[in-house]
C-alpha positions in Angstrom: 4.8 -11.0 -33.9 8.0 -9.1 -34.6 6.1 -6.6 -36.7 3.6 -6.1 -33.8 6.5 -5.6 -31.3 8.1 -3.0 -33.6 4.8 -1.1 -34.0 4.4 -1.2 -30.2 7.9 0.4 -29.8 7.5 3.0 -32.5 3.9 4.0 -32.0 2.9 2.8 -28.4 -0.1 5.1 -28.2 -1.6 4.0 -31.5 -0.8 0.3 -30.6 -2.6 0.7 -27.3 -5.7 2.5 -28.9 -6.2 -0.5 -31.2 -6.8 -2.7 -28.2 -9.0 -0.2 -26.5 -11.3 -0.1 -29.5 -11.9 -3.8 -28.8 -12.5 -3.1 -25.0 -9.4 -5.0 -24.0 -5.8 -4.4 -23.2 -2.5 -5.8 -24.5 -2.2 -8.1 -21.5 -5.7 -9.6 -22.2 -7.5 -7.9 -19.3 -10.7 -6.0 -19.6 -10.6 -2.2 -18.9 -11.9 -2.5 -15.3 -10.0 -5.7 -14.4 -7.3 -5.8 -11.7 -4.3 -8.1 -12.0 -4.0 -11.3 -10.0 -3.1 -10.4 -6.4 -1.2 -12.7 -4.0 -0.2 -12.0 -0.4 2.2 -13.8 2.0 2.7 -12.7 5.6 5.5 -13.4 8.1 8.1 -13.7 5.3 10.8 -11.7 7.3 11.5 -13.5 10.5 13.6 -10.7 12.0 10.7 -8.2 11.7 7.8 -7.7 14.1 5.4 -8.0 11.1 5.9 -8.4 7.4 4.1 -9.1 4.1 5.0 -9.8 0.5 2.5 -8.6 -2.1 2.4 -9.4 -5.9 0.0 -7.4 -8.1 0.6 -8.8 -11.5 4.4 -8.3 -11.9 4.6 -5.5 -9.4 6.1 -7.0 -6.2 6.4 -5.2 -2.9 7.7 -6.4 0.5 6.9 -4.6 3.8 8.8 -5.2 7.1 7.8 -3.5 10.3 10.1 -3.0 13.2 8.8 -1.8 16.6 11.1 0.3 18.8 10.8 2.4 21.9 10.6 6.2 21.8 9.5 9.2 23.9 6.0 10.3 23.0 5.7 13.7 21.3 5.8 16.7 23.7 2.4 18.0 22.4 0.8 14.5 22.3 2.1 12.7 25.4 -0.4 9.7 24.9 0.6 8.9 21.3 3.2 6.7 19.5 4.5 6.9 16.0 4.0 5.2 12.6 6.8 5.9 10.1 6.2 4.4 6.6 9.1 4.6 4.2 8.8 3.5 0.5 12.1 2.5 -1.2 12.3 2.2 -5.0 15.8 0.7 -5.6 17.4 0.4 -9.1 16.8 -3.4 -8.9 13.0 -3.0 -9.3 13.2 -0.9 -12.5 15.7 0.9 -14.7 13.7 4.1 -14.2 15.1 4.5 -10.6 18.6 5.5 -9.6 20.7 4.6 -6.5 21.0 7.3 -3.9 18.6 9.4 -1.8 14.8 8.7 -2.2 13.5 10.2 -5.5 10.3 12.2 -5.9 8.1 9.2 -6.5 9.4 7.3 -3.4 8.9 10.4 -1.2 5.3 10.9 -2.5 4.5 7.3 -1.9 5.8 7.4 1.6 3.7 10.5 2.4 0.7 8.9 0.8 1.0 5.9 3.1 1.4 8.1 6.2 -1.7 10.2 5.1 -3.9 7.1 4.6 -3.0 5.6 8.0 -3.7 8.9 9.6 -7.0 9.7 7.7 -8.4 6.2 8.0 -7.4 5.7 11.6 -6.3 2.1 10.7 -4.0 2.2 13.7 -4.6 4.9 16.3 -1.4 6.4 17.6 -3.0 6.4 21.1 -2.9 2.6 20.9 0.9 2.8 20.6 1.4 4.6 23.9 2.9 2.4 26.6 3.2 5.0 29.5 1.7 8.4 29.1 4.5 11.0 28.6 7.2 8.5 29.1 7.2 5.6 26.6 5.6 4.7 23.3 6.0 2.4 20.4 7.4 3.7 17.1 6.6 1.4 14.1 9.1 1.7 11.3 7.4 0.4 8.2 9.9 -0.2 5.4 8.2 -0.9 2.1 10.6 -2.0 -0.6 9.6 -2.5 -4.3 11.3 -5.6 -5.7 9.7 -5.4 -9.2 8.0 -2.3 -10.6 5.3 -2.7 -13.2 2.9 0.1 -12.4 0.3 0.7 -9.7 2.8 1.1 -6.9 0.4 2.7 -4.4 -2.1 -0.2 -4.5 0.6 -2.8 -3.9 2.3 -0.7 -1.1 -1.0 -0.1 0.7 -1.9 -3.8 0.5 1.6 -4.8 1.8 1.5 -2.2 4.6 -2.0 -3.3 5.8 -1.1 -7.0 5.7 2.1 -6.4 7.6 0.3 -4.3 10.3 -2.2 -7.1 10.7 0.8 -9.4 11.2 2.5 -7.3 13.9 2.9 -8.9 17.4 4.0 -6.5 20.2 5.7 -7.9 23.3 4.3 -7.0 26.8 6.1 -4.0 28.4 6.2 -2.9 32.0 8.1 -0.2 33.8 10.3 -1.3 36.7 9.3 1.0 39.6 12.7 0.8 41.2 14.9 1.6 38.2 12.3 3.3 36.0 13.4 1.3 33.1 11.3 -0.6 30.6 11.1 -4.4 30.9 10.1 -6.4 27.9 8.5 -9.9 28.0 9.1 -11.5 24.6 7.1 -14.6 25.6 3.9 -12.6 26.0 2.9 -10.9 22.7 -0.3 -9.4 21.6 -1.4 -8.5 18.0 -1.4 -4.9 17.0 -5.0 -3.5 17.0 -5.8 -2.6 13.4 -9.1 -0.7 13.7 -9.8 -0.1 10.0 -8.6 -1.8 6.8 -8.0 0.8 4.1 -7.5 -0.5 0.6 -6.3 1.5 -2.4 -7.7 1.2 -6.0 -5.9 3.1 -8.7 -7.1 4.0 -12.2 -5.6 5.9 -15.2 -7.4 8.2 -17.6 -6.9 7.3 -21.3 -8.8 9.5 -23.8 -12.4 9.2 -22.5 -11.8 5.9 -20.8 -11.0 4.9 -17.2 -8.7 1.9 -16.8 -8.1 0.0 -13.6 -4.8 -1.2 -12.1 -2.4 0.2 -14.7 0.9 -1.4 -15.7 4.0 0.8 -16.0 3.5 1.1 -19.7 -0.2 2.2 -19.2 0.9 4.8 -16.6 3.4 6.3 -19.1 0.7 6.6 -21.8 -2.1 7.8 -19.6 -3.1 11.5 -19.2 -4.0 11.2 -15.5 -4.2 9.0 -12.5 -6.6 8.7 -9.5 -6.4 6.5 -6.5 -9.5 5.9 -4.3 -9.0 4.6 -0.7 -11.9 3.1 1.1 -12.5 1.0 4.3 -14.5 -2.1 5.0 -17.6 -0.1 5.9 -17.6 1.4 2.4 -16.5 4.8 3.7 -14.2 6.9 1.5 -10.9 7.6 3.3 -9.4 9.8 0.6 -9.0 10.5 -3.1 -5.5 11.0 -4.4 -5.2 12.7 -7.8 -1.8 14.1 -8.5 -2.6 16.5 -11.5 -3.2 15.2 -15.0 -6.4 15.6 -17.0 -9.7 16.4 -15.3 -12.1 13.7 -14.1 -15.9 14.2 -14.4 -18.1 13.6 -11.4 -19.7 10.6 -13.2 -16.3 9.0 -13.8 -15.2 9.7 -10.2 -18.4 8.0 -8.9 -17.7 5.0 -11.2 -14.1 4.8 -9.8 -15.5 4.9 -6.2 -18.0 2.1 -6.9 -15.3 0.0 -8.5 -13.0 0.7 -5.5 -15.7 -0.7 -3.2 -15.8 -3.9 -5.2 -12.0 -4.1 -5.1 -11.9 -3.6 -1.3 -14.2 -6.7 -0.9 -11.7 -8.7 -3.1 -8.7 -7.7 -1.1 -10.4 -8.0 2.3 -11.5 -11.6 1.4 -7.9 -12.4 0.5 -6.5 -11.0 3.7 -9.2 -12.6 5.9 -8.5 -16.0 4.3 -4.8 -15.5 5.0 -5.5 -14.6 8.7 -7.6 -17.7 9.1 -4.9 -19.9 7.6 -2.3 -18.4 10.0 -4.6 -18.8 13.0 -5.1 -22.5 12.0 -1.4 -23.1 12.2 
């Protein structure tokens, strides 16, 4: 066992290839197999919506806080959604304290783009009074344990937290012109689409699903497919790396559709159990 551990440290690529020849991975999974996924919602009582997601060892928590804001000048009937991914040193030794690094910024932009492209939550639904008042949803996504495939875990946590959001009723007092909030009367946020991410890495001529941190470091490229519950493709995210053939991309898309069904089943089961209580 010690000899295997030493070989893995000295020649990680060759160590990994020996597993791939047998169509399996060091953690025992098949090449197209995703790690066990668990989701809990409502974990943060001070947030308006929250979710904790574990994808294997990768653990992410999302808390959403709703606040008032003036609608944009050029879009007076829209609110805001502001996702922010935080990768603190506690989640992995690869990250440092201080301002957000490149990976955290890229993940935050990715989340914002997916919400916009998929129309999961329409910004028009966040408008309270046209030109005067709108909701801004601050979505803080914090990685507690980093072991690869950050985007899938963050997307799942954000979607689950959005589905958990309850917004209080708001009215404008005609005499004072101020907003009055009724915390006793809350309505769920309208989530129109349910985008789910499925990430793959390229290794030699193989495509491997749901990579660990070690697999990401050894791989020559990454691709993330985002689809919705209707089987529509919301976006394809491929940040450089080796080229992906059309046939392999189609394979990733079909696998992503299967993955969406798994995640949706998990979230639907969670919603039903919450409604039952």
